[in-house]
ZAVEX-418211 format. One record per residue (C-alpha): y, z negated, x negated; residue in one letter. Coordinates in steps of 0.001 Angstrom, whole numbers, plus 524288, in hexadecimal, padded with zeros to 5 digits. Example, Ala and Ser with C-alpha at 12.3 -4.5 7.8 and 13.67 -1.06 7.14 Angstrom:
7EE6C7E1887CFF4a7FBDC7E41C7CA9As
//
This chain:
84926808B07F7B2x841CE80A8C7E8A1x83AC5816CD7EDAEx83FEB8243F7EF7Bx8444E827B17FCA7x8396382C3A80577x83B9B8367780FC8x83C5482FB981CFCx834EB83A2B8240Ax828D28320781F6Fx82F758262F82832x831AF82FCB832BFx82384834DF8324Ax81E67826B683276x8270E822B883E64x8228C82EC8845BDx813BA82BC9842D5x8153781CFC8481Fx81D83820FD854BBx8131F82AAA85885x809B681ECF85997x813BA8165486162x811048143487094x819EF819D287AD9x826988123287C5Ax8249780A0F87136x82CB3805908644Fx827A2801B585741x82F987F7B484DFFx82CBA7F56583F70x834297EC9483630x835A07EAFB82768x82F0F7E0BF82027x834C17D3B181CDFx83A0A7CEF681095x831987C36380D4Ax836167B73780581x8308C7B2CC7F9ECx836D47A5387F4F7x8442279F857F61Bx84CBD7A9D07FAC7x844007B4B77F4B2x83DF27BFD77FB85x8353B7CA907F84Cx83AA37D86C7F685x8371A7DF10804BFx82BE57E6F88056Fx82E2A7F1ED81093x8272B7F03E81C5Fx81D757FBE681B67x81D517FFE2829E5x82BF98000382AE0x82CA48083581D5Ax821E08118E822D2x829E2814E982F22x837D4815008297Fx838018141F819FDx8404F8075781AE5x8404D7FC0981196x84B687F3BB81536x848B67E67A81A5Ax849587E323828F8x848377F18182D48x842657F51583A90x83C8C8018D8407Bx83CBD8045184ED7x835BE81039853F6x837698122486215x833018213D8646Cx8349781FED872B4x842708198487436x84CC48208987C9Ex856308221F87269x8516982BF1867A0x859AB8227E85D71x851298170385FA9x843CC81E4C85DB7x843088199C84F02x84DD480F08849A5x84EE9807F783D3Fx854C27FA7283C2Cx85B377F5A382FB9x8629A7EA6582B83x8715B7ECAB82C20x8771D7EDD481E71x8823A7E49D819E7x88AD07DF4580EC2x881A57D38A80D6Bx874EE7DB2D80C7Ax87A7A7E4BE80431x87E5B7DA477F962x872387D2437FAA7x867C07DBB27FC60x86C907E9617FB32x86E487F5158029Bx867D77F65C80F94x8650C802FD8173Bx86DAE809A381F2Ex86AE9810DB82AA1x86D0E81DA882409x864738192381814x85A1B8142882221x859A2821BC82959x8579E829CC81CD6x84C9A8202C818EFx845A0820618264Cx8498C82BA782DEAx84DAA822EA83847x859F18271F83EE1x85D2481A388460Dx8604C80E6A83D38x865928028D84300x8683E7F4F583EEEx85E587E9E483EFDx866BC7E230848F6x865A17EC588533Bx8565A7EBC1852E4x8542D7E09B85DC7x85DB17E8C3866DEx856D77F69D864B9x8494D7F185865E8x84D187EBF087214x852707F76A877D1x846637FF6587400x83CF97F4E687910x843147F65288687x83DFD8032A88754x83126801FB87FC4x824727FD26883C7x81E437FA3C87771x822297F524868A7x81B2C7F7A685C32x81C7D7EC4F85332x817037EB5284530x80F6B7E24583DFBx8081D7E128830BBx7F9DF7E3A3834E7x7F4AA7E801828AAx7E5A97E23A8280Dx7E81D7DB2A81B86x7F6237D62081EB5x7F9627C70481CFFx802F17C42F82960x808477B7D48250Fx816BB7BC1382668x81D047C2088331Ex8238A7CF03831BEx82F287D481836ECx8272F7DCAA83F4Bx81FBA7D0F6845CCx82BEE7C8C18471Fx831797D31C8500Bx824C47D58E85655x8243A7C76D85A9Ax833187C8A085EB1x830547D4158670Fx823E37CFB586D7Cx82B9D7C33C8728Fx838017CB8787607x830867D68C87CE3x823D97D149882C2x8207D7DCBC88C4Ex821B57E6AA88213x814817EBB087C6Fx814E67E83786D27x80B9F7F0E886520x807137EFF28562Ex80D507FA2784DE4x8051C7F779841AAx7F8D27FE56846A2x7FEF880B71847E6x806FB80969839E8x7F9888075A83443x7F558813C5838D6x8010681BE183572x803A48155C827E3x7F4FE81831823F3x7F72A8273782449x80195829E28198Bx80AAB8361A81AFDx80CED83F0180EDEx8193A8377C80BBFx8129D82B3880B7Dx808348306A80227x811DD834AD7FA0Ax817DF829037F76Bx80AF88225E7F550x8094982CCC7EB45x81628827C67E4DEx80FB181A077E4F3x803D781E857DEEBx80BDE826007D31Cx81487819AB7D065x8081C8122C7D02Cx8019981B3D7C6DAx80D2B81B317BE20x80B7280CC87BD26x7FDE680D257B9CAx800E48178D7B04Dx809D980D987A8B6x7FFA1803517A90Bx7F65B80D797A2AFx8017980F407978Ex802A38009F793A2x7F50B7FA46797BAx7EE6C7F3B578C22x7E79F7E6D2788E9x7F0DB7DAAB788E8x7FA197DEB179345x7FC237D65579DF8x7F9A67DA607AC31x807C27D8877B126x80C307E0AF7A608x805207EC987AC1Ax80A9A7E88D7BA01x817B77E8077B3F6x8157F7F68E7AF8Cx811887FB087BC20x81C867F53D7C2F6x8263E7FA537B9F2x82075808267BC7Ax8203E8065B7CB65x82F458029C7CBEEx832FF80D0D7C328x82DD9816627CC4Ex832AA810BC7D840x826B8809047DD34x822EC7FB1E7DDFEx8165E7F3717DD74x80E997F6C27EAEEx807D27E91A7E985x8058C7DDFC7DF10x7FEA07E6A57D4D3x7F0A77E28E7CE6Fx7F03B7E3027BF83x7E3F87DCF27BC2Ax7DC567DDCD7AF9Cx7CF727D8A57ADF5x7CA407CF817B65Bx7D7277CEFB7BDC1x7D2B47DC3F7C3A2x7C7207D58D7CB75x7D1667CE847D359x7D4767D8DC7DE20x7E3BF7D4407E11Dx7E6737CE337D34Bx7F4997CFF27D0E3x7F7BF7C5597C6C6x7F9187D0857BC15x7FA997C6CD7B15Cx7EF2C7C7DE7A8EBx7ED3A7CF0D79B75x7E5D07DCAD79BFAx7DC3C7D9ED79228x7D3CD7E367788BAx7C7577E7B479068x7CD467E53679E0Fx7CF497EF187A90Cx7DCAF7EE267B139x7DD207F0197BEECx7EA8F7F3ED7C36Cx7EC587F4597D222x7F9C47F9B27D50Fx802E0801357DDD6x81063805937DE81x81822807367EABCx82181812207ECD0x82B578123B7F873x82195807707FE62x8150780FC47FE6Dx80AA7809D37F4A6x800C680EDE7EAF5x7F5578068D7E717x7ECF08095D7DB1Bx7E3EA802297D19Ex7DEBB805827C4F2x7D7767FF877BA9Dx7D99A800957ACCBx7D32F7FBB27A07Ax7DCD37F3DC79862x7D81E7F89978B4Bx7D865806F478EC0x7C96D8087C78F6Cx7BF918051A79AE4x7B34A7FDD77955Cx7A6FE805C279B6Ex7A53C7F9977A418x7B3C97FB597A95Ex7B1FF80B097AA2Fx7A5AD80A4C7B2F5x7ABF67FFD47BC14x7B77E8094E7BBFDx7B19B815787BF6Ex7AA8180EA87CACEx7B5F480A7C7D15Dx7BC5A818577CE1Ax7B0C881F6A7D4F7x7B18E817367DFB0x7C110819627E1BCx7BE3B827C97E0D5x7B38E829067EA3Fx7BB7D81FB17F31Dx7C727827BA7F2C9x7BE4D8333B7F711x7B92182C3980183x7C63A829AC807DBx7C5DD83476811F6x7CBD68371E81F7Dx7C50D82F128290Fx7BE838256E82059x7BDEE8165F82502x7C36F80BE981A48x7B6C18047D81C13x7AE4E80FE3818C3x7B6B38148F80E31x7B63A80698807E0x7A7FD805AB80A4Fx7A4228128880328x7ABB780D537F698x7A43B7FFD27F78Fx796F1807457F7CAx79AAB80F8B7ECBFx7A11E804447E51Ex7936D7FC327E717x78CAB808417E0B0x796B3806C47D4BBx794857F8737D305x785B57FA827D164x78784805087C76Ex790FC7FA687C030x7858E7EFFE7C204x78E7F7E7237CB35x7855C7E7F67D649x777817EA9D7D761x770A17F6477DDDFx76B9A7EC5D7E70Ex77AC37E7797EB47x77D107F57B7ED61x7737B7F7327F5DEx776A97EB437FE31x7844E7F0A87FF5Fx78A2C7F0F080D4Ex797427F0B3814FEx7972A7E3C0815FAx794267DF5D807EFx797937EB2D7FEBFx78F7D7EAA07F218x79C967ECB07EBA7x7A3E57E18B7F0EFx7A2607D8807E587x7A9237E2B57DB4Ax7B09C7EA757E5C8x7B5267E1157F011x7C25C7E7C77F5A8x7C6237F20F7FE1Fx7C57B801567FA46x7D4CF804997FD49x7DEDD8037580872x7E99F80B6D80ECBx7F53C80D8B80529x803FC81050808E0x80F0A807E180C0Fx805DD7FCA580ACFx7FC707FA767FF5Fx7F3197F71180A03x7F9427FF81814AEx7F71D8002D82238x7EC4C807E182763x7DFC8807948309Cx7D7787FD6882A23x7CC308061F82A8Bx7D1F78136C82ADCx7CC8481DF682C57x7D390822F782158x7DC5E82EFE826C4x7E44F8394A81F34x7F0C2832EB819AFx7EA9282589815FAx7ED95820BD8088Ax7E32E816F58039Dx7E0638103E7F603x7D2A68100C7F0F7x7CFBA804E57E814x7C1958012E7E513x7BFCD7F8837D9ACx7B4117F0B37D282x7B8317E2CF7CE78x7AE1E7DB987C495x7B4817CD8A7C0DDx7A88A7C99D7B8DCx7AC657D4C47AFECx7BBC17D30F7B10Cx7BB387E1417B609x7C0427E80C7C236x7C4937F6817C598x7CC2D7FB1B7D101x7D1438082D7D2CEx7D9BF80CDB7DED0x7E0E1819827E24Ax7E82381DA07ED7Ex7E431827F27F65Ex7E89882FB180174x7DF60833B380C65x7E074842428113Dx7D79984ABD81998x7D3208522680DECx7CF0E845F980719x7D5F683A007FFE7x7E11483D0F7F5DDx7E113833277EA3Bx7EFF782FF17E83Bx7EBFD828E97DBB5x7E440833D57D674x7ED748359C7CB04x7EDC5828197C65Ex7E421826067BB49x7D6D481F9F7BF73x7CCA68262C7B727x7C82B81CC87AD22x7C8EE8276F7A264x7D6EA82A9B7A524x7D9E381CC57A5FDx7D54E81A5D79823x7DB778269A79341x7E8ED822147991Dx7E7CB814FB792F5x7E2E881A39785BBx7EF51824137865Ex7F7EA817B4788C4x7F29D8102677E59x7F50F81B78773CCx8027981C7F7767Fx8053B80CC077862x
//
């Protein structure tokens, strides 16, 4: 656990929120993520399962939480199951959680060893009517690998065919979209670490540097502040920035190019997701500035439109219409093309072809109802862009916002984005180099 300890009240609150949605005489079971193989005897570093972490704060492999709110024995109403430590594990993998440490992290009083799980589940099912089981139901997920949750689901359905099995994912999708104040604080910390990484880039950027050298600067700052990369960073100069998911990060940053950096820190598994676009030589050309300011206007207007009750499709559509107007001013589309704009065929699509934003939290593309509506507590990214391959020019700007009853709060409002401020910071860095 690289991050500082988290108050277990967060996880206790999350479990209470979920239990309130479960049907009578039911249990819910949530697993940790698998450790995935690479090649030979290699494996990837474990990425904590977001749902298990949201409920418990536990990041250890093979862990399982069982919630049985109507269990006759109060001690069985919430239980955490862990791998039992032994000398072999201590030698090869290091210290594993003790029951006492797991209690401190999760706020769960009853911690048992994983070997006890089958017997306990059987006992609970003998007096339960329904079982809530989890699965990855993210609308953009590629379901190629069977998860621990799904493996247990298959086993339980086969062994207990007369029980009623229900999906846990829709409940978690709704709950996780609304962040508690404690979760927002963790996202703010991730944003602050990301801001520090971007400032480090601003202090060293100059023509001749390689994209991967700037990635190294950001990575070093994230690790120094107890964070990590939330996703593969995009460090794209010149025409590379016109490739939406570019992450080779192996080209030279040339004089006259813009540099697009899409990066986010993860802190305590909560993610930031920011994008900034900088002139490599410290000064925007008139054309670069015009495109930049157009994108900035769309971002600011889109932030203002992120209000309670707004449907995501309507929010995105408003940004497309505004962007089409900006493209007319930039000479990229004609007035006739603007007049033909429609929901099915947005006039901006050639130069602004992606979505406006997504839910953010334990996932970079976090779980949330697909079309909203926006509710207080939602954290969203806002990321308009203009991509002009024929000019080797692209600008994308992205901030993270909190939806509240009184209007959106820009969690990245302190991260430099005004073009004059960007040029001032780059000039100051050049003067002291």
